[in-house]
Backbone as a chain_set.jsonl record, in Angstrom:
{"seq": "MSRAKKWVQYFLSHRHVTMELIHKIDEAHYDYKPTPTSMTAKQLATHMLFSFYNFANTAKHGDPSLFRQKIEEPETNLAKLAETYTEKTRQLIESMSDDDFDRTLDLTSIFGIQIPAKQLLQMAMDHEIHHKGQLFVYVRGMGHTDLPLFVKRG", "coords": {"N": [[-91.691, 79.18, -52.233], [-90.047, 80.92, -49.627], [-88.851, 79.673, -46.456], [-89.09, 81.55, -44.453], [-91.076, 83.303, -45.39], [-93.252, 81.475, -45.409], [-93.405, 81.106, -42.668], [-93.958, 83.65, -41.737], [-96.555, 83.925, -42.797], [-97.865, 81.901, -41.379], [-97.545, 82.816, -38.719], [-98.925, 85.34, -38.834], [-101.462, 84.418, -39.388], [-102.468, 83.638, -37.03], [-101.766, 85.777, -35.306], [-103.215, 87.976, -36.308], [-105.746, 87.384, -35.378], [-105.311, 87.531, -32.652], [-104.684, 90.21, -32.492], [-107.216, 91.396, -33.276], [-108.665, 90.599, -31.04], [-107.306, 92.007, -28.992], [-107.851, 94.577, -29.814], [-110.461, 94.855, -29.037], [-110.408, 95.369, -26.377], [-111.056, 97.787, -24.21], [-109.566, 100.694, -22.74], [-110.529, 101.035, -20.213], [-110.94, 98.451, -19.357], [-108.401, 97.315, -18.973], [-107.427, 96.403, -16.567], [-108.951, 94.235, -16.084], [-109.604, 90.962, -14.932], [-110.361, 87.469, -15.171], [-110.325, 85.835, -12.915], [-109.223, 86.088, -9.451], [-106.487, 85.32, -9.379], [-105.594, 85.485, -11.911], [-103.703, 86.976, -14.687], [-103.893, 90.472, -15.442], [-105.867, 91.914, -18.121], [-104.235, 93.577, -19.64], [-101.651, 92.81, -18.802], [-101.661, 90.158, -19.779], [-101.959, 90.573, -22.566], [-99.639, 92.177, -23.22], [-97.719, 90.369, -22.352], [-98.017, 88.302, -24.272], [-97.355, 89.679, -26.68], [-94.759, 90.638, -26.209], [-93.378, 88.318, -25.584], [-93.424, 86.602, -27.841], [-92.052, 88.192, -29.61], [-89.466, 88.185, -28.271], [-88.917, 85.394, -28.518], [-88.733, 85.208, -31.331], [-86.63, 86.985, -31.798], [-84.477, 85.787, -30.502], [-84.438, 83.433, -32.033], [-83.686, 84.439, -34.577], [-81.187, 85.707, -34.064], [-79.725, 83.938, -32.604], [-78.923, 84.188, -29.987], [-79.197, 83.375, -26.735], [-79.549, 85.091, -24.551], [-81.168, 87.198, -25.453], [-83.702, 86.158, -25.172], [-84.511, 86.514, -22.58], [-84.612, 89.132, -22.457], [-85.658, 92.181, -21.062], [-88.364, 94.122, -21.931], [-88.732, 97.438, -22.097], [-91.197, 99.491, -22.588], [-92.596, 102.51, -23.575], [-95.069, 103.046, -24.681], [-98.554, 102.725, -23.956], [-100.924, 102.042, -24.939], [-102.761, 99.288, -25.801], [-103.614, 98.395, -28.348], [-101.99, 99.834, -30.156], [-99.52, 98.849, -29.314], [-99.811, 96.189, -30.053], [-99.888, 96.372, -32.84], [-97.343, 97.545, -33.338], [-95.481, 95.544, -32.163], [-96.282, 93.284, -33.572], [-95.463, 93.992, -36.174], [-92.678, 94.308, -35.751], [-91.936, 91.761, -35.034], [-92.783, 90.327, -37.186], [-90.921, 91.376, -39.098], [-88.485, 90.389, -38.079], [-88.786, 87.568, -38.341], [-89.182, 87.428, -41.11], [-86.691, 88.23, -41.947], [-85.04, 86.092, -41.651], [-82.866, 83.592, -42.904], [-83.148, 80.56, -44.894], [-81.313, 78.793, -43.885], [-80.991, 79.756, -41.255], [-83.206, 78.797, -39.903], [-82.642, 76.177, -39.385], [-80.485, 76.337, -37.687], [-78.863, 75.364, -34.696], [-79.785, 76.124, -31.47], [-78.444, 76.931, -28.324], [-80.166, 76.51, -25.617], [-80.052, 75.706, -23.069], [-79.747, 76.947, -20.616], [-82.163, 78.082, -20.259], [-84.35, 76.413, -21.199], [-83.328, 73.982, -20.799], [-82.457, 72.527, -22.975], [-81.034, 71.961, -26.307], [-82.004, 73.275, -29.304], [-83.281, 73.486, -32.696], [-83.741, 76.634, -34.401], [-86.219, 76.758, -35.792], [-87.814, 75.111, -34.216], [-87.941, 76.53, -31.88], [-89.396, 78.741, -32.776], [-91.768, 77.386, -33.247], [-92.449, 76.721, -30.556], [-92.935, 79.282, -29.701], [-95.168, 79.899, -31.224], [-96.929, 77.974, -30.257], [-97.223, 78.916, -27.659], [-98.347, 81.436, -28.132], [-100.839, 80.593, -29.205], [-101.934, 79.251, -26.999], [-102.197, 81.322, -25.119], [-103.852, 82.96, -26.578], [-106.233, 81.698, -26.56], [-106.958, 82.044, -23.902], [-107.236, 84.767, -23.988], [-109.579, 85.072, -25.54], [-111.442, 84.186, -23.598], [-111.198, 86.243, -21.698], [-112.062, 88.536, -23.249], [-114.69, 87.76, -23.848], [-115.692, 87.749, -21.332], [-115.683, 90.434, -20.851], [-117.908, 91.164, -22.058], [-118.109, 91.036, -24.87], [-119.531, 89.614, -27.707], [-119.323, 89.245, -30.412], [-117.099, 87.572, -31.867], [-113.923, 86.712, -33.42], [-112.99, 83.87, -35.521], [-110.675, 81.307, -34.523], [-108.388, 81.372, -36.158], [-107.087, 83.22, -38.981], [-107.272, 82.98, -42.354], [-105.749, 83.499, -45.54]], "CA": [[-91.761, 80.203, -51.162], [-89.06, 80.711, -48.564], [-89.322, 79.354, -45.132], [-89.429, 82.761, -43.716], [-92.413, 83.743, -45.816], [-94.267, 80.538, -44.843], [-93.478, 81.296, -41.244], [-94.68, 84.9, -41.584], [-97.982, 83.688, -43.038], [-98.397, 81.124, -40.267], [-97.555, 83.744, -37.562], [-99.954, 86.322, -39.022], [-102.827, 83.818, -39.418], [-102.842, 83.664, -35.624], [-101.547, 87.059, -34.715], [-104.298, 88.884, -36.706], [-106.881, 87.188, -34.482], [-104.852, 88.117, -31.361], [-104.781, 91.735, -32.584], [-108.532, 91.685, -33.236], [-109.14, 90.549, -29.645], [-106.714, 93.116, -28.256], [-108.579, 95.856, -30.198], [-111.722, 94.923, -28.362], [-110.11, 95.658, -24.921], [-111.012, 99.179, -23.971], [-108.637, 101.06, -21.662], [-111.234, 100.814, -18.956], [-110.825, 97.042, -19.013], [-107.013, 96.903, -18.951], [-107.216, 95.71, -15.306], [-109.934, 93.114, -15.964], [-109.078, 89.572, -14.893], [-111.463, 86.691, -14.898], [-110.205, 85.335, -11.567], [-108.256, 86.865, -8.667], [-105.116, 84.904, -9.573], [-105.281, 85.666, -13.311], [-103.063, 88.184, -15.068], [-104.876, 91.464, -15.922], [-105.896, 91.85, -19.574], [-103.062, 94.327, -20.091], [-100.532, 91.919, -18.581], [-101.732, 89.029, -20.729], [-101.715, 91.026, -23.923], [-98.219, 92.539, -23.344], [-96.907, 89.072, -22.257], [-98.053, 87.638, -25.559], [-96.65, 90.433, -27.681], [-93.241, 90.758, -25.932], [-92.829, 86.958, -25.543], [-93.251, 86.191, -29.229], [-90.881, 89.057, -30.106], [-88.24, 87.631, -27.708], [-88.667, 84.153, -29.121], [-88.258, 85.475, -32.696], [-85.326, 87.744, -31.802], [-83.559, 84.732, -30.136], [-84.315, 82.517, -33.175], [-82.96, 85.131, -35.576], [-79.783, 86.072, -33.745], [-79.121, 82.809, -31.945], [-78.384, 84.636, -28.681], [-80.16, 83.108, -25.651], [-79.723, 86.297, -23.615], [-82.204, 87.97, -25.955], [-84.938, 85.581, -24.755], [-84.875, 87.136, -21.28], [-84.586, 90.662, -22.546], [-86.822, 92.958, -20.457], [-88.77, 95.2, -22.804], [-89.226, 98.675, -21.532], [-92.015, 100.152, -23.647], [-93.331, 103.65, -23.089], [-96.474, 103.032, -25.226], [-99.38, 102.029, -23.021], [-102.183, 101.675, -25.615], [-102.553, 97.913, -26.255], [-103.805, 98.259, -29.816], [-100.739, 100.361, -30.718], [-98.47, 97.892, -28.969], [-100.06, 95.007, -30.87], [-99.456, 96.715, -34.184], [-95.876, 97.696, -33.296], [-94.757, 94.298, -31.95], [-96.556, 92.405, -34.67], [-94.569, 94.432, -37.286], [-91.268, 94.009, -35.361], [-91.787, 90.24, -35.033], [-92.821, 89.974, -38.659], [-89.628, 91.724, -39.747], [-87.468, 89.415, -37.544], [-88.995, 86.285, -38.982], [-88.946, 87.635, -42.54], [-85.199, 88.462, -42.271], [-84.315, 84.829, -41.448], [-82.553, 82.764, -44.078], [-83.538, 79.215, -44.765], [-80.36, 78.128, -42.915], [-81.284, 80.244, -39.916], [-84.266, 77.963, -39.292], [-81.993, 74.885, -38.952], [-79.377, 76.605, -36.684], [-79.176, 74.829, -33.354], [-79.655, 77.169, -30.41], [-78.214, 76.368, -26.996], [-81.059, 77.128, -24.701], [-79.981, 74.786, -21.915], [-79.914, 77.712, -19.415], [-83.576, 78.523, -20.198], [-85.284, 75.276, -21.254], [-82.57, 72.71, -20.541], [-82.25, 71.8, -24.274], [-80.584, 72.651, -27.5], [-83.051, 73.054, -30.328], [-83.269, 74.337, -33.911], [-84.515, 77.859, -34.358], [-87.62, 76.474, -36.149], [-88.547, 74.535, -33.081], [-88.138, 77.669, -30.927], [-90.43, 79.46, -33.286], [-92.977, 76.648, -33.012], [-92.741, 76.944, -29.18], [-93.515, 80.651, -29.662], [-96.503, 79.853, -31.757], [-97.803, 77.226, -29.33], [-97.366, 79.83, -26.514], [-99.324, 82.437, -28.592], [-102.119, 80.001, -29.338], [-102.414, 78.968, -25.64], [-102.708, 82.581, -24.521], [-104.937, 83.568, -27.399], [-107.418, 81.046, -26.004], [-107.238, 82.777, -22.675], [-107.704, 86.118, -24.388], [-110.963, 84.873, -25.909], [-112.224, 84.171, -22.349], [-111.183, 87.584, -21.199], [-112.877, 89.37, -24.065], [-116.042, 87.387, -23.688], [-116.013, 88.18, -19.958], [-115.907, 91.937, -20.901], [-119.172, 91.368, -22.647], [-118.126, 90.956, -26.272], [-120.033, 88.376, -28.234], [-118.922, 89.151, -31.851], [-115.665, 87.249, -31.827], [-113.381, 86.08, -34.638], [-112.575, 82.528, -35.498], [-109.332, 81.199, -33.908], [-107.369, 81.689, -37.084], [-107.484, 83.959, -40.189], [-106.545, 82.417, -43.537], [-105.901, 84.301, -46.768]], "C": [[-90.75, 79.854, -50.061], [-89.69, 80.288, -47.282], [-89.834, 80.474, -44.318], [-90.851, 83.286, -44.108], [-93.582, 82.795, -45.395], [-94.542, 80.787, -43.358], [-94.253, 82.641, -40.878], [-96.193, 84.702, -41.794], [-98.639, 82.906, -41.893], [-98.584, 82.023, -39.0], [-98.783, 84.7, -37.697], [-101.348, 85.769, -39.015], [-103.363, 83.744, -38.039], [-102.798, 85.05, -35.019], [-102.762, 88.094, -35.121], [-105.555, 88.672, -35.815], [-106.513, 87.776, -33.089], [-105.03, 89.669, -31.319], [-106.26, 92.131, -32.604], [-109.094, 91.607, -31.873], [-108.632, 91.676, -28.842], [-107.427, 94.439, -28.577], [-109.88, 95.977, -29.531], [-111.575, 95.333, -26.831], [-110.002, 97.18, -24.803], [-110.086, 99.525, -22.705], [-109.242, 100.867, -20.303], [-111.21, 99.42, -18.417], [-109.432, 96.515, -18.927], [-106.701, 96.049, -17.691], [-108.132, 94.552, -15.083], [-109.124, 91.856, -15.83], [-110.276, 88.716, -14.494], [-111.454, 86.003, -13.511], [-109.204, 86.17, -10.758], [-106.77, 86.53, -8.938], [-104.7, 85.042, -11.069], [-104.393, 86.95, -13.544], [-104.221, 89.216, -15.534], [-104.862, 91.362, -17.524], [-104.632, 92.544, -20.139], [-101.831, 93.469, -19.885], [-100.513, 90.777, -19.533], [-101.363, 89.477, -22.122], [-100.239, 91.417, -24.137], [-97.333, 91.34, -23.161], [-96.852, 88.403, -23.531], [-97.226, 88.366, -26.581], [-95.177, 90.394, -27.488], [-92.686, 89.37, -25.989], [-92.498, 86.562, -26.957], [-92.106, 86.916, -29.819], [-89.565, 88.519, -29.626], [-87.917, 86.296, -28.277], [-88.058, 84.402, -30.564], [-86.857, 86.113, -32.708], [-84.252, 86.708, -31.434], [-83.337, 83.8, -31.338], [-83.474, 83.144, -34.318], [-81.546, 85.278, -35.281], [-78.994, 84.939, -33.011], [-78.468, 83.097, -30.616], [-79.459, 84.359, -27.644], [-80.451, 84.226, -24.737], [-80.864, 87.162, -24.118], [-83.575, 87.455, -25.527], [-85.474, 86.218, -23.444], [-84.79, 88.577, -21.237], [-85.834, 91.246, -21.981], [-87.131, 94.038, -21.39], [-89.341, 96.321, -21.998], [-89.948, 99.491, -22.619], [-92.799, 101.302, -23.085], [-94.797, 103.675, -23.519], [-97.345, 102.219, -24.319], [-100.674, 101.553, -23.734], [-101.949, 100.288, -26.222], [-102.666, 97.738, -27.704], [-102.539, 98.717, -30.575], [-99.571, 99.385, -30.508], [-98.539, 96.695, -29.818], [-99.558, 95.234, -32.244], [-97.878, 96.809, -34.256], [-95.081, 96.437, -33.167], [-95.092, 93.257, -32.997], [-95.622, 92.751, -35.816], [-93.096, 94.084, -36.972], [-91.027, 92.489, -35.441], [-91.857, 89.771, -36.45], [-91.522, 90.207, -39.333], [-88.489, 90.749, -39.307], [-87.558, 88.148, -38.298], [-88.69, 86.37, -40.492], [-87.499, 87.76, -42.878], [-84.399, 87.143, -42.081], [-84.115, 84.099, -42.748], [-83.022, 81.342, -43.805], [-82.584, 78.487, -43.718], [-80.507, 78.561, -41.492], [-82.273, 79.367, -39.187], [-83.71, 76.67, -38.773], [-80.86, 75.048, -37.941], [-79.763, 76.128, -35.308], [-78.815, 75.985, -32.359], [-79.419, 76.463, -29.085], [-78.997, 77.128, -25.98], [-81.128, 76.238, -23.39], [-80.186, 75.671, -20.629], [-81.396, 78.18, -19.202], [-84.574, 77.353, -20.184], [-84.595, 73.953, -20.981], [-82.347, 71.899, -21.815], [-81.511, 72.655, -25.332], [-81.492, 72.26, -28.611], [-82.805, 73.925, -31.567], [-84.092, 75.528, -33.775], [-85.948, 77.627, -34.801], [-88.414, 75.921, -35.115], [-88.802, 75.589, -31.984], [-89.265, 78.428, -31.486], [-91.79, 78.688, -33.135], [-93.374, 76.714, -31.527], [-93.417, 78.337, -28.986], [-94.977, 80.622, -30.163], [-97.504, 79.04, -30.846], [-98.178, 78.122, -28.108], [-98.455, 80.881, -26.881], [-100.794, 81.778, -28.662], [-102.758, 79.708, -27.957], [-103.004, 80.245, -25.002], [-103.761, 83.256, -25.264], [-106.292, 82.907, -26.906], [-107.911, 81.71, -24.73], [-107.802, 84.153, -22.978], [-109.19, 86.08, -24.822], [-111.842, 84.892, -24.686], [-112.366, 85.583, -21.754], [-112.163, 88.521, -21.96], [-114.349, 89.066, -23.972], [-116.509, 87.889, -22.344], [-116.279, 89.667, -19.891], [-117.206, 92.221, -21.609], [-119.249, 91.304, -24.169], [-118.618, 89.592, -26.751], [-119.73, 88.179, -29.72], [-117.408, 88.919, -31.945], [-115.228, 86.518, -33.097], [-113.182, 84.556, -34.405], [-111.171, 82.496, -34.947], [-108.192, 81.467, -34.852], [-107.937, 82.438, -38.327], [-106.645, 83.427, -41.378], [-106.803, 83.42, -44.72], [-105.696, 85.736, -46.635]], "O": [[-90.613, 78.708, -49.634], [-90.877, 80.501, -47.035], [-90.836, 80.387, -43.608], [-91.667, 83.646, -43.26], [-94.692, 83.227, -45.083], [-95.666, 80.703, -42.865], [-95.025, 82.729, -39.922], [-97.004, 85.253, -41.049], [-99.769, 83.18, -41.487], [-99.616, 81.984, -38.33], [-99.571, 84.831, -36.76], [-102.31, 86.47, -38.7], [-104.578, 83.779, -37.845], [-103.712, 85.445, -34.294], [-103.188, 88.919, -34.313], [-106.307, 89.605, -35.536], [-107.334, 88.436, -32.452], [-105.434, 90.285, -30.333], [-106.583, 93.148, -31.991], [-109.928, 92.438, -31.514], [-109.384, 92.279, -28.076], [-107.581, 95.3, -27.711], [-110.412, 97.083, -29.435], [-112.568, 95.595, -26.153], [-109.016, 97.785, -25.224], [-109.907, 98.718, -21.792], [-108.537, 100.565, -19.34], [-111.419, 99.184, -17.227], [-109.279, 95.299, -18.811], [-105.873, 95.138, -17.716], [-108.112, 93.936, -14.017], [-108.105, 91.674, -16.496], [-111.089, 89.095, -13.651], [-112.516, 85.633, -13.011], [-108.406, 86.897, -11.35], [-105.901, 87.379, -8.741], [-103.56, 84.738, -11.42], [-104.356, 87.856, -12.71], [-105.314, 88.82, -15.939], [-103.946, 90.793, -18.119], [-104.05, 92.029, -21.093], [-101.001, 93.421, -20.793], [-99.456, 90.437, -20.063], [-100.549, 88.841, -22.79], [-99.648, 91.023, -25.143], [-96.264, 91.286, -23.769], [-95.783, 87.939, -23.928], [-96.452, 87.732, -27.298], [-94.413, 90.159, -28.424], [-91.545, 89.23, -26.43], [-91.352, 86.208, -27.233], [-91.256, 86.312, -30.474], [-88.627, 88.387, -30.412], [-86.741, 86.027, -28.524], [-87.011, 83.855, -30.913], [-86.022, 85.788, -33.552], [-83.174, 86.752, -32.027], [-82.204, 83.42, -31.633], [-82.66, 82.463, -34.941], [-80.715, 85.008, -36.148], [-77.776, 85.009, -32.844], [-77.585, 82.367, -30.165], [-80.507, 85.005, -27.644], [-81.548, 84.293, -24.184], [-81.505, 87.824, -23.301], [-84.533, 88.227, -25.514], [-86.673, 86.418, -23.25], [-84.875, 89.212, -20.186], [-86.942, 90.868, -22.36], [-86.252, 94.855, -21.667], [-90.336, 96.152, -21.293], [-89.302, 100.106, -23.468], [-93.61, 101.095, -22.183], [-95.652, 104.237, -22.835], [-96.953, 101.121, -23.925], [-101.424, 100.749, -23.179], [-101.058, 100.116, -27.052], [-101.883, 96.988, -28.287], [-102.092, 98.056, -31.512], [-98.762, 99.143, -31.404], [-97.517, 96.189, -30.282], [-98.861, 94.381, -32.793], [-97.235, 96.22, -35.124], [-94.128, 96.218, -33.915], [-94.251, 92.407, -33.29], [-95.026, 91.839, -36.39], [-92.368, 93.617, -37.848], [-89.971, 92.047, -35.894], [-91.082, 88.914, -36.873], [-91.041, 89.347, -40.071], [-87.649, 90.361, -40.12], [-86.566, 87.668, -38.846], [-88.03, 85.499, -41.059], [-87.096, 87.428, -43.993], [-83.196, 87.116, -42.338], [-85.017, 83.986, -43.577], [-83.262, 80.958, -42.661], [-83.012, 77.723, -42.853], [-80.175, 77.797, -40.585], [-82.184, 79.211, -37.969], [-84.243, 76.108, -37.817], [-80.337, 74.071, -37.405], [-80.844, 76.437, -34.807], [-77.779, 76.648, -32.416], [-80.117, 75.503, -28.758], [-78.61, 78.204, -25.525], [-82.176, 76.1, -22.759], [-80.747, 75.177, -19.651], [-81.785, 78.605, -18.114], [-85.476, 77.272, -19.35], [-85.248, 72.911, -20.941], [-82.076, 70.701, -21.739], [-81.405, 73.878, -25.231], [-81.737, 71.077, -28.852], [-82.183, 74.984, -31.472], [-85.103, 75.478, -33.075], [-86.847, 78.249, -34.236], [-89.615, 76.186, -35.059], [-89.792, 75.507, -31.256], [-90.132, 78.788, -30.69], [-92.829, 79.312, -32.919], [-94.573, 76.76, -31.251], [-94.348, 78.49, -28.195], [-95.87, 81.241, -29.585], [-98.683, 79.366, -30.704], [-99.302, 78.072, -27.609], [-99.345, 81.178, -26.084], [-101.783, 82.369, -28.229], [-103.961, 79.891, -27.773], [-104.103, 80.255, -24.448], [-104.516, 84.05, -24.703], [-107.333, 83.563, -26.873], [-109.109, 81.905, -24.519], [-108.72, 84.632, -22.313], [-109.954, 86.984, -24.484], [-112.891, 85.537, -24.698], [-113.446, 86.036, -21.375], [-112.984, 89.202, -21.344], [-115.179, 89.973, -24.009], [-117.62, 88.408, -22.231], [-116.998, 90.136, -19.009], [-117.588, 93.381, -21.757], [-120.328, 91.493, -24.729], [-118.178, 88.552, -26.261], [-119.864, 87.069, -30.235], [-116.592, 89.832, -32.072], [-116.006, 85.823, -33.75], [-113.205, 84.058, -33.28], [-110.513, 83.535, -34.895], [-107.093, 81.772, -34.388], [-109.113, 82.296, -38.663], [-105.415, 83.456, -41.334], [-107.856, 84.045, -44.854], [-105.807, 86.469, -47.619]]}, "num_chains": 1, "name": "protein.A"}
């Protein structure tokens, strides 16, 4: 199995849970936040979706400016955004060659380091997992008790 296919499986094993949590957020709860200093549910979800896409876009194309790309998205429905950006991110990862994963990216202006694309993708996954944990708290705070496990396999 190619590295890209393995990475897509890994990405989707977590993203499917993220999507399930996002689907539980009604539009009436988009402004929900568990503390006054927290992001709103909408801000957290869009941050997760857009960030992973920017990580993957940077890993695929090797262009650090893509990491800071501001995404202007007219779609406001979180469930639709999750589906759209999951597919866009999946396509980016899937299109990477095995050599792309080992290409060194100069991210000194962003993170102060040069790293291989595979390590940037791992940072993206760690970021997703971190915020997914927060999303569990948000959704539980909205009153949901039927929640998925942290990862979906198979």
